[in-house]
C-alpha positions in Angstrom: -17.4 16.9 22.1 -15.5 18.0 24.9 -14.6 21.7 24.5 -10.9 22.0 23.1 -11.2 18.9 21.1 -12.5 18.0 17.9 -14.0 14.5 16.6 -12.9 12.6 13.8 -15.2 13.9 10.9 -14.1 17.8 12.6 -10.5 17.1 11.9 -11.1 15.2 8.7 -12.8 18.3 7.0 -10.0 20.6 8.6 -7.1 18.7 6.9 -8.8 17.3 4.0 -8.5 14.1 4.6 -11.0 11.4 4.8 -12.2 10.2 8.2 -10.4 6.9 8.0 -6.7 8.2 7.5 -7.5 10.1 10.7 -8.6 6.8 12.5 -5.7 5.3 11.2 -3.4 8.3 12.3 -4.7 8.2 15.4 -4.7 4.4 16.2 -0.9 4.4 15.4 -0.3 7.3 17.9 0.4 9.9 15.0 -1.6 12.9 16.0 -0.2 14.3 19.4 -2.7 14.8 22.2 -5.5 12.6 20.6 -7.6 10.3 23.4 -10.1 7.7 22.7 -13.1 8.1 24.8 -15.1 4.8 24.6 -15.5 4.3 20.6 -15.1 7.8 19.8 -11.1 10.1 19.6 -10.7 13.2 20.8 -8.5 15.3 18.8 -7.1 18.4 20.3 -8.1 21.6 18.4 -4.4 23.0 18.3 -2.9 19.4 16.9 -0.9 19.9 14.2 -1.5 17.2 11.2 1.2 14.9 10.8 3.6 14.1 7.8 2.6 12.0 5.5 5.2 8.9 5.1 3.6 6.7 2.7 5.1 6.0 -0.3 3.2 7.2 -3.5 6.9 6.8 -5.7 6.0 3.3 -6.9 9.5 2.3 -5.6 8.0 -1.0 -4.0 5.8 -1.5 -7.1 6.5 -5.2 -9.0 9.3 -5.6 -5.8 8.8 -9.5 -6.0 10.3 -9.7 -9.8 12.8 -7.4 -9.0 14.3 -9.5 -6.5 13.9 -12.7 -9.0 16.0 -10.8 -11.3 18.7 -10.2 -8.6 18.6 -13.7 -7.7 19.5 -14.9 -10.8 
C-alpha cells in the first residue's frame, strides 16, 4: 500500500467494522480523501470514521402496513 494510506482491511480493523462496510462508505464518498487505485481503495491514515446514519430504531418496520391503515 502507498505510504500514508491504509487498505480497506486495515481500516476495518482500526475502526472495528467489516471490510464490506468500508467499501460501501468509500463508494458513497463518505470517507474524505479515499481514492481508488485500480481495484483497491486507498484510505488516508488520518481519515475519520464517518457517523453511522443507518436507521436502527425500527422506524421503517412494517411501513407498508402503516400506510394502509392511514389510507383507510
